[in-house]
C-alpha positions as a Python dict, from the first residue, in 0.01 Angstrom:
ca = {
    (1, 'M'): (0, 0, 0),
    (2, 'R'): (-287, 119, 207),
    (3, 'G'): (-45, 303, 421),
    (4, 'G'): (109, 455, 108),
    (5, 'E'): (-228, 547, -30),
    (6, 'A'): (-324, 688, 307),
    (7, 'E'): (-3, 884, 311),
    (8, 'G'): (-62, 1011, -47),
    (9, 'E'): (-418, 1127, -2),
    (10, 'P'): (-332, 1415, 227),
    (11, 'A'): (-68, 1527, -27),
    (12, 'L'): (-330, 1532, -304),
    (13, 'T'): (-569, 1720, -80),
    (14, 'R'): (-303, 1981, 3),
    (15, 'S'): (-233, 2048, -367),
    (16, 'E'): (-596, 2142, -457),
    (17, 'P'): (-594, 2490, -300),
    (18, 'R'): (-281, 2573, -503),
    (19, 'T'): (-418, 2468, -844),
    (20, 'T'): (-774, 2604, -821),
    (21, 'P'): (-689, 2981, -851),
    (22, 'R'): (-462, 2909, -1148),
    (23, 'M'): (-739, 2723, -1324),
    (24, 'L'): (-985, 3006, -1258),
    (25, 'L'): (-736, 3263, -1389),
    (26, 'A'): (-672, 3058, -1700),
    (27, 'A'): (-1046, 3024, -1761),
    (28, 'L'): (-1090, 3400, -1724),
    (29, 'V'): (-811, 3473, -1971),
    (30, 'L'): (-958, 3227, -2222),
    (31, 'S'): (-1300, 3385, -2182),
    (32, 'L'): (-1164, 3734, -2246),
    (33, 'F'): (-971, 3611, -2547),
    (34, 'A'): (-1280, 3444, -2688),
    (35, 'A'): (-1483, 3760, -2637),
    (36, 'M'): (-1223, 3970, -2818),
    (37, 'V'): (-1207, 3730, -3110),
    (38, 'W'): (-1574, 3638, -3150),
    (39, 'A'): (-1745, 3967, -3060),
    (40, 'P'): (-1638, 4155, -3378),
    (41, 'A'): (-1768, 3868, -3592),
    (42, 'V'): (-2103, 3878, -3413),
    (43, 'Y'): (-2131, 4256, -3454),
    (44, 'A'): (-2035, 4227, -3820),
    (45, 'E'): (-2324, 3990, -3878),
    (46, 'E'): (-2561, 4245, -3717),
    (47, 'G'): (-2437, 4523, -3945),
    (48, 'A'): (-2248, 4725, -3682),
    (49, 'P'): (-1909, 4882, -3760),
    (50, 'V'): (-1627, 4660, -3649),
    (51, 'E'): (-1264, 4699, -3564),
    (52, 'A'): (-1031, 4470, -3748),
    (53, 'V'): (-737, 4316, -3578),
    (54, 'G'): (-501, 4566, -3735),
    (55, 'G'): (-720, 4871, -3661),
    (56, 'M'): (-1058, 5025, -3740),
    (57, 'D'): (-1270, 4957, -4039),
    (58, 'T'): (-1164, 5156, -4345),
    (59, 'A'): (-1513, 5304, -4382),
    (60, 'V'): (-1491, 5450, -4033),
    (61, 'L'): (-1138, 5572, -4094),
    (62, 'A'): (-1250, 5750, -4410),
    (63, 'T'): (-1502, 5958, -4215),
    (64, 'L'): (-1257, 6079, -3950),
    (65, 'P'): (-1123, 6435, -3984),
    (66, 'H'): (-754, 6452, -4066),
    (67, 'D'): (-696, 6823, -3985),
    (68, 'L'): (-742, 6889, -3613),
    (69, 'S'): (-598, 7242, -3619),
    (70, 'P'): (-829, 7524, -3501),
    (71, 'W'): (-907, 7618, -3861),
    (72, 'G'): (-966, 7256, -3960),
    (73, 'M'): (-1196, 7203, -3662),
    (74, 'F'): (-1386, 7518, -3756),
    (75, 'L'): (-1438, 7393, -4111),
    (76, 'G'): (-1557, 7057, -3983),
    (77, 'A'): (-1790, 7197, -3717),
    (78, 'D'): (-2169, 7209, -3728),
    (79, 'I'): (-2336, 7517, -3878),
    (80, 'V'): (-2456, 7632, -3534),
    (81, 'V'): (-2109, 7596, -3386),
    (82, 'K'): (-1966, 7783, -3685),
    (83, 'A'): (-2211, 8068, -3627),
    (84, 'V'): (-2110, 8081, -3259),
    (85, 'L'): (-1740, 8086, -3347),
    (86, 'I'): (-1788, 8361, -3607),
    (87, 'G'): (-1986, 8571, -3359),
    (88, 'L'): (-1722, 8528, -3089),
    (89, 'A'): (-1442, 8613, -3334),
    (90, 'F'): (-1631, 8928, -3435),
    (91, 'A'): (-1677, 9019, -3067),
    (92, 'S'): (-1305, 8976, -3009),
    (93, 'V'): (-1218, 9200, -3306),
    (94, 'L'): (-1467, 9457, -3178),
    (95, 'T'): (-1308, 9448, -2833),
    (96, 'W'): (-962, 9527, -2964),
    (97, 'T'): (-1100, 9795, -3198),
    (98, 'I'): (-1270, 9970, -2905),
    (99, 'W'): (-951, 9939, -2703),
    (100, 'L'): (-743, 10104, -2977),
    (101, 'A'): (-989, 10387, -3051),
    (102, 'K'): (-1079, 10458, -2688),
    (103, 'S'): (-714, 10455, -2580),
    (104, 'F'): (-627, 10734, -2824),
    (105, 'E'): (-943, 10927, -2730),
    (106, 'L'): (-882, 10902, -2356),
    (107, 'S'): (-516, 10986, -2385),
    (108, 'G'): (-587, 11301, -2586),
    (109, 'A'): (-876, 11410, -2362),
    (110, 'R'): (-676, 11372, -2043),
    (111, 'R'): (-383, 11560, -2195),
    (112, 'R'): (-612, 11848, -2299),
    (113, 'A'): (-773, 11856, -1953),
    (114, 'R'): (-431, 11884, -1787),
    (115, 'G'): (-334, 12165, -2026),
    (116, 'A'): (-658, 12348, -1958),
    (117, 'M'): (-603, 12317, -1585),
    (118, 'R'): (-258, 12473, -1617),
    (119, 'A'): (-399, 12755, -1833),
    (120, 'L'): (-679, 12832, -1590),
    (121, 'S'): (-443, 12831, -1295),
    (122, 'S'): (-242, 13112, -1455),
    (123, 'V'): (-532, 13358, -1506),
    (124, 'A'): (-718, 13575, -1260),
    (125, 'T'): (-1051, 13656, -1428),
    (126, 'L'): (-1311, 13478, -1635),
    (127, 'P'): (-1250, 13689, -1952),
    (128, 'E'): (-883, 13595, -1933),
    (129, 'A'): (-987, 13230, -1902),
    (130, 'L'): (-1193, 13263, -2221),
    (131, 'A'): (-887, 13388, -2406),
    (132, 'A'): (-663, 13121, -2251),
    (133, 'V'): (-872, 12815, -2345),
    (134, 'G'): (-939, 12926, -2702),
    (135, 'K'): (-1238, 12861, -2923),
    (136, 'G'): (-1243, 12481, -2935),
    (137, 'D'): (-1544, 12259, -2872),
    (138, 'G'): (-1401, 12053, -2588),
    (139, 'P'): (-1547, 12024, -2239),
    (140, 'T'): (-1304, 12281, -2098),
    (141, 'Q'): (-1412, 12548, -2346),
    (142, 'A'): (-1776, 12454, -2282),
    (143, 'L'): (-1728, 12499, -1908),
    (144, 'V'): (-1572, 12843, -1941),
    (145, 'R'): (-1828, 12961, -2197),
    (146, 'A'): (-2118, 12836, -1981),
    (147, 'A'): (-1984, 13027, -1680),
    (148, 'D'): (-1935, 13342, -1887),
    (149, 'L'): (-2287, 13312, -2030),
    (150, 'E'): (-2443, 13283, -1687),
    (151, 'M'): (-2243, 13579, -1564),
    (152, 'R'): (-2365, 13794, -1855),
    (153, 'V'): (-2725, 13675, -1817),
    (154, 'S'): (-2713, 13755, -1446),
    (155, 'A'): (-2548, 14093, -1496),
    (156, 'D'): (-2861, 14278, -1389),
    (157, 'V'): (-2887, 14078, -1064),
    (158, 'S'): (-2796, 14258, -747),
    (159, 'A'): (-2441, 14207, -629),
    (160, 'T'): (-2573, 14081, -300),
    (161, 'D'): (-2712, 13767, -472),
    (162, 'K'): (-2370, 13612, -526),
    (163, 'D'): (-2477, 13276, -388),
    (164, 'G'): (-2760, 13248, -642),
    (165, 'I'): (-2528, 13327, -932),
    (166, 'K'): (-2269, 13075, -815),
    (167, 'E'): (-2540, 12814, -771),
    (168, 'R'): (-2663, 12862, -1127),
    (169, 'V'): (-2309, 12852, -1263),
    (170, 'A'): (-2237, 12534, -1067),
    (171, 'S'): (-2553, 12376, -1210),
    (172, 'R'): (-2441, 12451, -1566),
    (173, 'L'): (-2092, 12319, -1499),
    (174, 'E'): (-2227, 12002, -1342),
    (175, 'R'): (-2438, 11924, -1649),
    (176, 'I'): (-2144, 11980, -1883),
    (177, 'E'): (-1920, 11763, -1665),
    (178, 'A'): (-2177, 11478, -1664),
    (179, 'A'): (-2220, 11503, -2043),
    (180, 'A'): (-1842, 11480, -2094),
    (181, 'G'): (-1826, 11169, -1876),
    (182, 'R'): (-2113, 11003, -2064),
    (183, 'R'): (-1957, 11085, -2397),
    (184, 'M'): (-1625, 10935, -2289),
    (185, 'S'): (-1800, 10618, -2164),
    (186, 'I'): (-1948, 10540, -2507),
    (187, 'G'): (-1835, 10191, -2613),
    (188, 'T'): (-1736, 10064, -2271),
    (189, 'G'): (-2082, 9918, -2212),
    (190, 'L'): (-2027, 9695, -2513),
    (191, 'L'): (-1707, 9567, -2355),
    (192, 'A'): (-1899, 9480, -2039),
    (193, 'T'): (-2161, 9296, -2244),
    (194, 'I'): (-1899, 9096, -2433),
    (195, 'G'): (-1714, 9008, -2113),
    (196, 'A'): (-2033, 8890, -1944),
    (197, 'T'): (-2194, 8695, -2230),
    (198, 'A'): (-1906, 8556, -2439),
    (199, 'P'): (-1833, 8260, -2204),
    (200, 'F'): (-2200, 8158, -2207),
    (201, 'V'): (-2222, 8190, -2587),
    (202, 'G'): (-1913, 7968, -2615),
    (203, 'L'): (-2067, 7724, -2369),
    (204, 'F'): (-2379, 7709, -2585),
    (205, 'G'): (-2165, 7618, -2886),
    (206, 'T'): (-1989, 7352, -2679),
    (207, 'V'): (-2315, 7197, -2559),
    (208, 'W'): (-2452, 7195, -2912),
    (209, 'G'): (-2136, 7034, -3049),
    (210, 'I'): (-2129, 6767, -2779),
    (211, 'M'): (-2494, 6688, -2848),
    (212, 'N'): (-2406, 6633, -3213),
    (213, 'S'): (-2110, 6417, -3107),
    (214, 'F'): (-2333, 6196, -2896),
    (215, 'I'): (-2579, 6168, -3183),
    (216, 'G'): (-2293, 6064, -3409),
    (217, 'I'): (-2180, 5806, -3154),
    (218, 'S'): (-2531, 5662, -3144),
    (219, 'Q'): (-2553, 5645, -3522),
    (220, 'S'): (-2210, 5491, -3572),
    (221, 'Q'): (-2258, 5254, -3276),
    (222, 'T'): (-1898, 5287, -3168),
    (223, 'T'): (-1728, 5447, -2873),
    (224, 'N'): (-1379, 5442, -3015),
    (225, 'L'): (-1187, 5746, -2895),
    (226, 'A'): (-1063, 5823, -3246),
    (227, 'V'): (-1423, 5859, -3360),
    (228, 'V'): (-1552, 6050, -3057),
    (229, 'A'): (-1260, 6286, -2987),
    (230, 'P'): (-1274, 6510, -3300),
    (231, 'G'): (-1636, 6609, -3245),
    (232, 'I'): (-1575, 6686, -2878),
    (233, 'A'): (-1263, 6886, -2968),
    (234, 'E'): (-1464, 7093, -3215),
    (235, 'A'): (-1723, 7157, -2945),
    (236, 'L'): (-1465, 7262, -2687),
    (237, 'L'): (-1317, 7505, -2938),
    (238, 'A'): (-1627, 7722, -2891),
    (239, 'T'): (-1563, 7752, -2516),
    (240, 'A'): (-1198, 7836, -2580),
    (241, 'I'): (-1289, 8113, -2827),
    (242, 'G'): (-1551, 8241, -2582),
    (243, 'L'): (-1286, 8278, -2313),
    (244, 'V'): (-1047, 8439, -2563),
    (245, 'A'): (-1316, 8700, -2635),
    (246, 'A'): (-1432, 8749, -2275),
    (247, 'I'): (-1108, 8776, -2079),
    (248, 'P'): (-959, 9072, -2275),
    (249, 'A'): (-1299, 9245, -2276),
    (250, 'V'): (-1321, 9230, -1895),
    (251, 'V'): (-961, 9346, -1848),
    (252, 'I'): (-999, 9633, -2097),
    (253, 'Y'): (-1331, 9738, -1945),
    (254, 'N'): (-1177, 9761, -1597),
    (255, 'M'): (-883, 9956, -1737),
    (256, 'F'): (-1114, 10203, -1911),
    (257, 'A'): (-1332, 10236, -1601),
    (258, 'R'): (-1030, 10356, -1403),
    (259, 'A'): (-912, 10584, -1685),
    (260, 'I'): (-1257, 10740, -1731),
    (261, 'A'): (-1286, 10796, -1355),
    (262, 'A'): (-952, 10980, -1366),
    (263, 'Y'): (-1074, 11182, -1667),
    (264, 'R'): (-1392, 11281, -1483),
    (265, 'A'): (-1182, 11387, -1187),
    (266, 'G'): (-976, 11608, -1419),
    (267, 'I'): (-1291, 11767, -1565),
    (268, 'A'): (-1421, 11820, -1210),
    (269, 'D'): (-1097, 12001, -1125),
    (270, 'V'): (-1141, 12226, -1429),
    (271, 'A'): (-1501, 12300, -1328),
    (272, 'A'): (-1390, 12383, -974),
    (273, 'E'): (-1127, 12622, -1111),
    (274, 'V'): (-1386, 12793, -1331),
    (275, 'L'): (-1618, 12828, -1031),
    (276, 'R'): (-1334, 12986, -834),
    (277, 'L'): (-1283, 13239, -1113),
    (278, 'V'): (-1655, 13318, -1106),
    (279, 'S'): (-1648, 13364, -730),
    (280, 'R'): (-1343, 13589, -758),
    (281, 'D'): (-1508, 13802, -1026),
    (282, 'L'): (-1824, 13834, -816),
    (283, 'D'): (-1622, 13944, -514),
    (284, 'R'): (-1436, 14192, -729),
    (285, 'Q'): (-1763, 14335, -860),
    (286, 'A'): (-1899, 14359, -506),
    (287, 'T'): (-1586, 14546, -395),
    (288, 'Q'): (-1612, 14788, -685),
    (289, 'S'): (-1981, 14849, -605),
    (290, 'L'): (-1893, 14928, -244),
    (291, 'R'): (-1620, 15169, -350),
    (292, 'K'): (-1858, 15349, -584),
    (293, 'A'): (-2119, 15366, -308),
    (294, 'A'): (-1857, 15509, -69),
    (295, 'E'): (-1752, 15771, -320),
}
Protein backbone atom coordinates (compact mmCIF):
# COMPACT_ATOMS: atom_id res chain seq x y z
CA MET A 1 0.00 0.00 0.00
CA ARG A 2 2.77 2.35 0.83
CA GLY A 3 4.31 1.57 -2.46
CA GLY A 4 0.96 2.25 -4.13
CA GLU A 5 0.52 5.47 -2.25
CA ALA A 6 4.08 6.41 -3.08
CA GLU A 7 3.40 5.61 -6.69
CA GLY A 8 0.13 7.65 -6.64
CA GLU A 9 1.52 10.80 -5.07
CA PRO A 10 3.64 11.76 -8.05
CA ALA A 11 0.57 11.30 -10.28
CA LEU A 12 -1.45 13.68 -8.09
CA THR A 13 1.40 16.16 -8.10
CA ARG A 14 1.65 16.04 -11.91
CA SER A 15 -2.08 16.81 -12.31
CA GLU A 16 -1.99 20.11 -10.33
CA PRO A 17 -0.33 22.23 -13.04
CA ARG A 18 -3.05 21.12 -15.49
CA THR A 19 -6.05 22.02 -13.29
CA THR A 20 -4.86 25.34 -11.82
CA PRO A 21 -5.21 27.49 -15.03
CA ARG A 22 -8.68 26.06 -15.65
CA MET A 23 -9.76 26.98 -12.15
CA LEU A 24 -8.39 30.51 -12.56
CA LEU A 25 -10.17 30.92 -15.89
CA ALA A 26 -13.42 29.68 -14.42
CA ALA A 27 -13.08 32.10 -11.51
CA LEU A 28 -12.45 34.97 -13.91
CA VAL A 29 -15.51 34.12 -15.99
CA LEU A 30 -17.67 33.90 -12.85
CA SER A 31 -16.35 37.25 -11.67
CA LEU A 32 -17.17 38.93 -14.98
CA PHE A 33 -20.62 37.38 -15.00
CA ALA A 34 -21.27 38.58 -11.47
CA ALA A 35 -20.13 42.09 -12.38
CA MET A 36 -22.44 42.18 -15.39
CA VAL A 37 -25.41 40.99 -13.36
CA TRP A 38 -24.91 42.90 -10.12
CA ALA A 39 -23.47 46.20 -11.40
CA PRO A 40 -26.73 47.46 -12.98
CA ALA A 41 -28.59 46.76 -9.74
CA VAL A 42 -26.01 48.73 -7.76
CA TYR A 43 -26.17 51.67 -10.18
CA ALA A 44 -29.96 51.58 -10.09
CA GLU A 45 -29.89 51.98 -6.33
CA GLU A 46 -27.64 55.05 -6.73
CA GLY A 47 -30.03 56.65 -9.22
CA ALA A 48 -27.88 56.25 -12.34
CA PRO A 49 -29.42 55.23 -15.68
CA VAL A 50 -29.16 51.52 -16.23
CA GLU A 51 -29.24 49.16 -19.14
CA ALA A 52 -31.71 46.35 -18.86
CA VAL A 53 -30.87 42.92 -20.05
CA GLY A 54 -32.88 43.42 -23.22
CA GLY A 55 -31.48 46.90 -23.97
CA MET A 56 -31.32 50.44 -22.60
CA ASP A 57 -33.71 52.02 -20.21
CA THR A 58 -36.84 53.35 -21.89
CA ALA A 59 -36.26 56.83 -20.47
CA VAL A 60 -32.87 56.97 -22.18
CA LEU A 61 -34.31 55.57 -25.39
CA ALA A 62 -37.00 58.25 -25.40
CA THR A 63 -34.39 61.02 -25.42
CA LEU A 64 -32.39 59.66 -28.36
CA PRO A 65 -32.91 61.34 -31.75
CA HIS A 66 -34.63 59.14 -34.31
CA ASP A 67 -33.83 61.19 -37.45
CA LEU A 68 -30.09 61.19 -38.16
CA SER A 69 -30.36 62.72 -41.64
CA PRO A 70 -28.52 66.04 -42.21
CA TRP A 71 -31.76 67.98 -41.79
CA GLY A 72 -32.72 66.02 -38.68
CA MET A 73 -29.28 66.58 -37.16
CA PHE A 74 -29.58 70.30 -37.93
CA LEU A 75 -32.93 70.50 -36.16
CA GLY A 76 -31.53 68.67 -33.15
CA ALA A 77 -28.32 70.68 -32.92
CA ASP A 78 -27.46 73.35 -30.37
CA ILE A 79 -28.36 76.97 -31.18
CA VAL A 80 -24.68 77.88 -31.67
CA VAL A 81 -24.14 74.96 -34.04
CA LYS A 82 -27.31 75.94 -35.90
CA ALA A 83 -26.01 79.49 -36.31
CA VAL A 84 -22.70 78.13 -37.65
CA LEU A 85 -24.49 75.85 -40.11
CA ILE A 86 -26.76 78.66 -41.33
CA GLY A 87 -23.77 80.96 -41.82
CA LEU A 88 -21.85 78.31 -43.75
CA ALA A 89 -24.88 77.53 -45.91
CA PHE A 90 -25.25 81.24 -46.69
CA ALA A 91 -21.54 81.43 -47.56
CA SER A 92 -21.94 78.48 -49.92
CA VAL A 93 -24.93 80.09 -51.66
CA LEU A 94 -22.96 83.33 -51.94
CA THR A 95 -20.02 81.47 -53.49
CA TRP A 96 -22.14 79.97 -56.25
CA THR A 97 -23.94 83.28 -56.84
CA ILE A 98 -20.60 85.05 -57.34
CA TRP A 99 -19.46 82.25 -59.63
CA LEU A 100 -22.56 82.58 -61.82
CA ALA A 101 -22.54 86.40 -62.01
CA LYS A 102 -18.77 86.75 -62.44
CA SER A 103 -18.65 84.03 -65.09
CA PHE A 104 -21.11 85.93 -67.30
CA GLU A 105 -19.33 89.23 -66.62
CA LEU A 106 -15.87 87.86 -67.42
CA SER A 107 -17.04 86.04 -70.51
CA GLY A 108 -18.67 89.17 -71.94
CA ALA A 109 -15.73 91.43 -71.05
CA ARG A 110 -13.16 89.13 -72.65
CA ARG A 111 -15.29 88.79 -75.77
CA ARG A 112 -15.60 92.59 -76.07
CA ALA A 113 -11.84 93.02 -75.53
CA ARG A 114 -11.09 90.56 -78.34
CA GLY A 115 -13.53 92.38 -80.64
CA ALA A 116 -11.97 95.73 -79.79
CA MET A 117 -8.52 94.36 -80.51
CA ARG A 118 -9.64 93.19 -83.96
CA ALA A 119 -11.25 96.58 -84.65
CA LEU A 120 -8.15 98.52 -83.62
CA SER A 121 -5.90 96.30 -85.69
CA SER A 122 -7.83 97.26 -88.82
CA VAL A 123 -7.49 101.06 -88.48
CA ALA A 124 -4.54 103.34 -89.09
CA THR A 125 -5.29 106.51 -87.11
CA LEU A 126 -6.72 107.45 -83.74
CA PRO A 127 -9.84 109.19 -85.18
CA GLU A 128 -10.62 106.00 -87.08
CA ALA A 129 -10.22 104.07 -83.83
CA LEU A 130 -12.77 106.36 -82.16
CA ALA A 131 -15.28 105.56 -84.89
CA ALA A 132 -14.46 101.82 -84.78
CA VAL A 133 -14.97 101.27 -81.04
CA GLY A 134 -18.21 103.26 -80.82
CA LYS A 135 -19.61 105.28 -77.96
CA GLY A 136 -19.87 102.66 -75.23
CA ASP A 137 -18.61 103.00 -71.67
CA GLY A 138 -16.31 99.99 -71.63
CA PRO A 139 -12.58 100.04 -70.94
CA THR A 140 -11.72 99.92 -74.64
CA GLN A 141 -13.73 103.05 -75.41
CA ALA A 142 -12.23 104.72 -72.32
CA LEU A 143 -8.72 103.92 -73.54
CA VAL A 144 -9.29 105.37 -77.00
CA ARG A 145 -11.06 108.47 -75.67
CA ALA A 146 -8.29 109.10 -73.11
CA ALA A 147 -5.64 108.92 -75.83
CA ASP A 148 -7.63 111.24 -78.09
CA LEU A 149 -8.14 113.71 -75.23
CA GLU A 150 -4.44 113.84 -74.46
CA MET A 151 -3.63 114.33 -78.12
CA ARG A 152 -6.04 117.28 -78.36
CA VAL A 153 -4.81 118.79 -75.09
CA SER A 154 -1.22 118.51 -76.29
CA ALA A 155 -1.98 119.88 -79.75
CA ASP A 156 -0.07 123.07 -79.05
CA VAL A 157 3.04 121.17 -77.94
CA SER A 158 5.96 121.16 -80.32
CA ALA A 159 6.18 118.15 -82.59
CA THR A 160 9.64 117.47 -81.28
CA ASP A 161 8.20 116.55 -77.85
CA LYS A 162 6.74 113.25 -79.03
CA ASP A 163 8.20 111.32 -76.12
CA GLY A 164 6.46 113.57 -73.59
CA ILE A 165 3.09 113.16 -75.32
CA LYS A 166 3.46 109.39 -75.50
CA GLU A 167 4.46 109.28 -71.84
CA ARG A 168 1.35 111.19 -70.80
CA VAL A 169 -0.87 109.01 -72.98
CA ALA A 170 0.71 105.87 -71.52
CA SER A 171 0.07 107.19 -68.01
CA ARG A 172 -3.63 107.70 -68.77
CA LEU A 173 -3.92 104.27 -70.36
CA GLU A 174 -2.19 102.62 -67.42
CA ARG A 175 -4.67 104.13 -64.95
CA ILE A 176 -7.65 103.02 -67.03
CA GLU A 177 -6.20 99.53 -67.37
CA ALA A 178 -5.66 99.25 -63.58
CA ALA A 179 -9.20 100.51 -62.89
CA ALA A 180 -10.66 97.89 -65.27
CA GLY A 181 -8.73 95.14 -63.50
CA ARG A 182 -9.89 96.30 -60.06
CA ARG A 183 -13.47 96.51 -61.22
CA MET A 184 -13.33 92.98 -62.62
CA SER A 185 -11.82 91.67 -59.36
CA ILE A 186 -14.79 92.83 -57.27
CA GLY A 187 -16.25 89.82 -55.43
CA THR A 188 -13.25 87.55 -55.73
CA GLY A 189 -11.87 88.73 -52.40
CA LEU A 190 -15.01 87.41 -50.75
CA LEU A 191 -14.35 84.01 -52.29
CA ALA A 192 -10.85 84.04 -50.82
CA THR A 193 -12.25 84.94 -47.41
CA ILE A 194 -14.82 82.15 -47.52
CA GLY A 195 -12.23 79.61 -48.65
CA ALA A 196 -9.84 80.58 -45.86
CA THR A 197 -12.29 80.89 -42.94
CA ALA A 198 -15.09 78.40 -43.64
CA PRO A 199 -13.13 75.33 -42.41
CA PHE A 200 -12.28 77.10 -39.14
CA VAL A 201 -15.87 78.25 -38.65
CA GLY A 202 -17.02 74.66 -39.18
CA LEU A 203 -14.37 73.46 -36.76
CA PHE A 204 -15.66 75.92 -34.16
CA GLY A 205 -19.15 74.46 -34.55
CA THR A 206 -17.72 70.95 -34.20
CA VAL A 207 -15.79 71.82 -31.04
CA TRP A 208 -18.87 73.47 -29.54
CA GLY A 209 -21.05 70.48 -30.38
CA ILE A 210 -18.57 67.98 -28.95
CA MET A 211 -18.35 70.04 -25.76
CA ASN A 212 -22.13 69.81 -25.44
CA SER A 213 -21.95 66.07 -26.11
CA PHE A 214 -19.44 65.57 -23.33
CA ILE A 215 -21.60 67.64 -20.99
CA GLY A 216 -24.56 65.44 -21.90
CA ILE A 217 -22.49 62.32 -21.24
CA SER A 218 -21.57 63.66 -17.81
CA GLN A 219 -25.17 64.48 -16.97
CA SER A 220 -26.59 61.17 -18.19
CA GLN A 221 -23.70 59.21 -16.62
CA THR A 222 -23.55 56.78 -19.50
CA THR A 223 -21.06 56.15 -22.26
CA ASN A 224 -23.33 54.04 -24.42
CA LEU A 225 -22.51 54.64 -28.07
CA ALA A 226 -26.19 55.07 -28.95
CA VAL A 227 -26.36 58.01 -26.55
CA VAL A 228 -23.03 59.59 -27.46
CA ALA A 229 -22.99 59.14 -31.25
CA PRO A 230 -25.89 61.47 -32.27
CA GLY A 231 -24.39 64.50 -30.55
CA ILE A 232 -20.97 63.87 -32.06
CA ALA A 233 -22.54 63.36 -35.50
CA GLU A 234 -24.34 66.70 -35.20
CA ALA A 235 -21.04 68.33 -34.26
CA LEU A 236 -19.15 66.80 -37.18
CA LEU A 237 -21.85 68.03 -39.54
CA ALA A 238 -20.52 71.57 -39.00
CA THR A 239 -17.05 70.56 -40.21
CA ALA A 240 -18.55 68.82 -43.24
CA ILE A 241 -20.59 71.91 -44.20
CA GLY A 242 -17.50 74.07 -43.66
CA LEU A 243 -15.56 71.97 -46.16
CA VAL A 244 -18.51 72.02 -48.57
CA ALA A 245 -18.42 75.83 -48.44
CA ALA A 246 -14.62 76.21 -48.53
CA ILE A 247 -13.53 73.80 -51.26
CA PRO A 248 -15.68 75.29 -54.08
CA ALA A 249 -14.75 78.82 -52.96
CA VAL A 250 -11.02 78.06 -53.27
CA VAL A 251 -11.43 76.35 -56.65
CA ILE A 252 -13.62 79.16 -58.04
CA TYR A 253 -11.26 81.82 -56.71
CA ASN A 254 -8.28 80.22 -58.46
CA MET A 255 -10.29 79.90 -61.66
CA PHE A 256 -11.29 83.58 -61.55
CA ALA A 257 -7.72 84.63 -60.73
CA ARG A 258 -6.52 83.02 -63.97
CA ALA A 259 -9.44 84.42 -65.98
CA ILE A 260 -8.95 87.95 -64.62
CA ALA A 261 -5.22 87.76 -65.38
CA ALA A 262 -6.09 86.82 -68.98
CA TYR A 263 -8.61 89.70 -69.12
CA ARG A 264 -5.99 92.17 -67.89
CA ALA A 265 -3.61 90.88 -70.53
CA GLY A 266 -6.27 91.53 -73.17
CA ILE A 267 -6.82 95.09 -71.90
CA ALA A 268 -3.03 95.61 -71.90
CA ASP A 269 -2.96 94.51 -75.56
CA VAL A 270 -5.69 97.03 -76.38
CA ALA A 271 -3.77 99.78 -74.56
CA ALA A 272 -0.60 98.88 -76.45
CA GLU A 273 -2.48 99.07 -79.76
CA VAL A 274 -3.88 102.49 -78.84
CA LEU A 275 -0.38 103.68 -77.93
CA ARG A 276 0.88 102.47 -81.31
CA LEU A 277 -1.84 104.48 -83.03
CA VAL A 278 -0.80 107.55 -81.03
CA SER A 279 2.83 107.05 -81.97
CA ARG A 280 1.89 106.63 -85.63
CA ASP A 281 -0.19 109.81 -85.58
CA LEU A 282 2.65 111.73 -83.95
CA ASP A 283 5.11 110.51 -86.57
CA ARG A 284 2.67 111.45 -89.29
CA GLN A 285 2.29 114.95 -87.84
CA ALA A 286 6.07 115.31 -87.60
CA THR A 287 6.42 114.27 -91.25
CA GLN A 288 3.79 116.77 -92.35
CA SER A 289 5.52 119.52 -90.35
CA LEU A 290 8.82 118.73 -92.05
CA ARG A 291 7.21 118.81 -95.48
CA LYS A 292 5.63 122.18 -94.76
CA ALA A 293 8.96 123.49 -93.49
CA ALA A 294 10.67 122.22 -96.67
CA GLU A 295 8.09 123.89 -98.87
